[in-house]
KEKE-3310 file (N, C-alpha, C; in steps of 0.2 Angstrom, whole numbers, plus 5000, padded with zeros to 4 digits):
npx = (5377:5370:5373:5361:5354:5363:5363:5350:5350:5359:5352:5341:5348:5354:5342:5338:5348:5350:5339:5334:5324:5318:5325:5318:5309:5313:5326:5344:5356:5372:5384:5400:5411:5422:5439:5449:5464:5469:5472:5477:5468:5477:5485:5477:5472:5484:5487:5477:5479:5492:5488:5480:5489:5501:5494:5486:5493:5495:5482:5466:5453:5440:5443:5448:5437:5424:5411:5395:5392:5381:5381:5394:5394:5384:5391:5402:5395:5391:5403:5408:5399:5399:5412:5421:5415:5418:5431:5442:5447:5440:5432:5439:5444:5445:5431:5434:5445:5438:5429:5438:5444:5433:5430:5442:5440:5429:5433:5442:5433:5425:5434:5440:5431:5425:5436:5446:5444:5447:5460:5466:5463:5472:5484:5484:5484:5496:5505:5502:5506:5520:5523)
npy = (4964:4959:4950:4942:4942:4935:4922:4918:4917:4906:4896:4894:4890:4878:4870:4869:4862:4851:4840:4830:4819:4824:4821:4810:4818:4814:4810:4809:4820:4820:4829:4832:4847:4854:4851:4863:4872:4888:4903:4914:4921:4922:4911:4900:4902:4901:4887:4881:4885:4879:4865:4864:4865:4870:4878:4886:4896:4907:4912:4918:4912:4911:4909:4897:4888:4878:4880:4888:4905:4907:4895:4894:4904:4898:4887:4893:4900:4888:4882:4892:4892:4878:4875:4886:4894:4886:4888:4894:4907:4915:4925:4936:4940:4950:4956:4955:4946:4935:4932:4929:4918:4909:4908:4902:4890:4885:4881:4871:4862:4860:4853:4843:4838:4832:4825:4834:4844:4837:4834:4847:4851:4843:4847:4860:4858:4851:4861:4870:4863:4863:4876)
npz = (3773:3787:3802:3807:3795:3787:3794:3792:3778:3777:3784:3775:3764:3769:3771:3758:3752:3760:3760:3769:3779:3794:3810:3823:3836:3849:3846:3849:3845:3843:3839:3836:3839:3827:3830:3830:3830:3837:3827:3814:3800:3789:3791:3790:3776:3769:3772:3766:3752:3750:3751:3740:3729:3717:3707:3715:3720:3713:3709:3712:3723:3717:3704:3703:3704:3697:3698:3696:3699:3709:3715:3719:3729:3738:3742:3748:3759:3766:3769:3777:3788:3792:3794:3795:3806:3816:3820:3832:3833:3824:3827:3830:3817:3803:3792:3778:3779:3784:3774:3763:3768:3769:3755:3750:3758:3752:3739:3742:3748:3737:3728:3736:3745:3761:3765:3761:3771:3783:3780:3780:3793:3800:3795:3801:3814:3816:3813:3823:3834:3832:3836)
capx = (5372:5371:5373:5355:5352:5367:5361:5343:5352:5362:5347:5337:5352:5354:5335:5337:5353:5349:5332:5333:5319:5320:5326:5313:5309:5317:5333:5349:5360:5378:5388:5406:5413:5429:5445:5453:5468:5468:5476:5474:5466:5482:5488:5472:5472:5490:5487:5472:5483:5497:5484:5477:5494:5504:5489:5483:5498:5494:5475:5460:5449:5435:5446:5449:5431:5421:5404:5392:5392:5376:5383:5400:5391:5381:5396:5406:5391:5391:5410:5408:5394:5400:5419:5425:5413:5421:5438:5441:5449:5437:5428:5444:5446:5441:5426:5437:5449:5433:5426:5443:5445:5427:5431:5447:5438:5424:5437:5445:5428:5423:5439:5442:5426:5426:5443:5450:5444:5451:5468:5467:5463:5478:5490:5484:5486:5503:5508:5501:5510:5527:5524)
capy = (4959:4959:4943:4939:4940:4929:4916:4916:4914:4900:4891:4892:4885:4871:4867:4868:4857:4845:4839:4824:4819:4827:4816:4810:4823:4812:4808:4812:4822:4821:4831:4836:4852:4853:4853:4868:4876:4895:4905:4920:4919:4920:4904:4895:4902:4898:4880:4878:4886:4873:4859:4864:4865:4876:4883:4891:4901:4913:4913:4919:4906:4910:4907:4890:4885:4877:4881:4894:4910:4906:4888:4895:4908:4894:4883:4897:4900:4882:4882:4897:4890:4872:4874:4892:4896:4882:4891:4898:4914:4918:4931:4942:4941:4956:4953:4953:4940:4929:4931:4926:4911:4906:4907:4896:4883:4882:4878:4865:4857:4858:4849:4837:4836:4831:4823:4840:4848:4834:4835:4854:4851:4839:4852:4866:4855:4850:4868:4873:4859:4865:4883)
capz = (3776:3794:3805:3807:3788:3785:3797:3789:3772:3778:3786:3769:3760:3772:3770:3751:3750:3764:3760:3772:3784:3801:3815:3828:3842:3855:3844:3852:3840:3846:3833:3840:3835:3824:3834:3826:3834:3836:3822:3810:3793:3784:3792:3787:3769:3767:3772:3760:3746:3750:3749:3733:3725:3713:3704:3720:3723:3709:3707:3717:3724:3712:3697:3703:3705:3691:3700:3694:3704:3714:3718:3723:3735:3742:3745:3753:3765:3769:3772:3783:3793:3795:3795:3798:3812:3822:3821:3839:3832:3819:3830:3829:3810:3799:3788:3772:3780:3785:3767:3759:3771:3766:3748:3750:3760:3747:3733:3745:3748:3730:3725:3740:3750:3768:3766:3761:3777:3788:3779:3782:3801:3802:3794:3806:3821:3816:3813:3830:3839:3831:3838)
cpx = (5374:5371:5367:5353:5356:5365:5354:5345:5355:5357:5343:5342:5353:5347:5335:5342:5352:5342:5331:5327:5322:5320:5319:5314:5313:5324:5338:5354:5367:5383:5394:5408:5420:5434:5450:5457:5468:5473:5473:5472:5471:5485:5483:5472:5478:5490:5482:5476:5488:5493:5482:5483:5496:5499:5486:5487:5497:5487:5471:5456:5443:5437:5447:5443:5428:5413:5402:5392:5388:5379:5389:5398:5388:5386:5400:5402:5391:5398:5411:5405:5396:5408:5422:5422:5415:5428:5438:5443:5445:5433:5433:5446:5442:5436:5429:5441:5444:5431:5431:5444:5439:5428:5436:5444:5433:5427:5440:5439:5426:5428:5440:5437:5428:5433:5448:5450:5448:5458:5470:5468:5470:5484:5490:5486:5493:5507:5508:5505:5518:5528:5526)
cpy = (4958:4951:4939:4937:4935:4922:4914:4913:4907:4894:4889:4888:4878:4867:4865:4862:4850:4843:4832:4824:4821:4821:4816:4815:4820:4809:4812:4814:4824:4823:4835:4842:4850:4855:4857:4872:4884:4897:4911:4917:4918:4913:4899:4895:4899:4890:4877:4879:4880:4867:4858:4864:4871:4881:4888:4896:4908:4915:4915:4913:4905:4908:4900:4885:4884:4878:4888:4899:4909:4900:4890:4899:4903:4889:4887:4898:4894:4881:4886:4894:4883:4871:4880:4894:4892:4884:4895:4905:4918:4925:4937:4944:4947:4952:4951:4947:4934:4927:4927:4919:4907:4904:4901:4890:4880:4879:4871:4860:4855:4852:4842:4835:4836:4829:4829:4844:4844:4834:4842:4854:4848:4844:4858:4864:4854:4856:4871:4870:4861:4872:4883)
cpz = (3783:3796:3805:3799:3785:3788:3794:3782:3772:3780:3780:3765:3763:3771:3763:3749:3754:3765:3763:3777:3791:3806:3820:3833:3847:3853:3847:3846:3843:3841:3836:3835:3833:3829:3830:3831:3832:3831:3818:3803:3788:3784:3789:3779:3766:3767:3767:3753:3745:3748:3742:3728:3721:3710:3708:3722:3719:3706:3713:3717:3719:3705:3697:3704:3698:3692:3697:3700:3710:3718:3722:3730:3740:3746:3750:3759:3769:3773:3778:3789:3796:3797:3799:3805:3818:3824:3827:3838:3827:3821:3830:3822:3807:3794:3781:3773:3781:3778:3763:3761:3769:3759:3747:3752:3755:3741:3736:3745:3741:3727:3729:3745:3757:3769:3766:3768:3782:3787:3781:3790:3803:3801:3799:3813:3821:3816:3820:3835:3838:3834:3846)
residu = (MET:ASN:ARG:ASP:GLU:ARG:GLU:ASP:GLU:VAL:ARG:LEU:LEU:LEU:ARG:ASP:TRP:LEU:GLU:ALA:PRO:ARG:PRO:ALA:ALA:ASP:ALA:GLN:LEU:ASP:VAL:PRO:ALA:LEU:ASP:VAL:PRO:PRO:GLY:ASP:ALA:ALA:THR:LEU:ILE:GLY:ALA:VAL:ARG:ASP:LEU:LEU:GLY:PRO:THR:ALA:ARG:HIS:ALA:ALA:PRO:ARG:GLU:LEU:SER:THR:LEU:ALA:ASP:ARG:ARG:PHE:THR:GLU:LEU:ARG:LEU:LEU:ALA:GLU:SER:LEU:VAL:LEU:ASP:GLU:HIS:PRO:SER:VAL:GLY:SER:TRP:SER:LEU:PRO:ASP:ARG:TYR:GLN:ALA:GLY:CYS:TRP:LEU:ALA:VAL:LEU:ILE:GLU:ARG:ARG:GLY:ASP:ALA:GLY:VAL:GLU:HIS:LEU:LEU:ASP:VAL:LEU:ARG:ARG:SER:ALA:ALA:ARG:ARG)
# end
């Protein structure tokens, strides 16, 4: 799947999942980007696995999810679009690394929601500050 097809799929998913009324044409949408420190996919994946606990050390992300395949794929795409795409280093990651990071983020979001993402960002920031 090329980038344009992926973006179209994400747009359709967002429309499906977020059936909220559109803001007025003159509404100001001030949505700040996530403050994510640079790093590699292995660092992000390792941090997510640590947050998920001991069961995540010896399992694949899909094994940890209770979602049906289609819903897991949708959540992975949302995680990639709303969280992973904000990572300043993601452009240099391989496609398999990006995919795996998206899968791990999907499990984190499934289990801990937005609080899990915020906790992950805190862990990554603290780790980057120690370097």
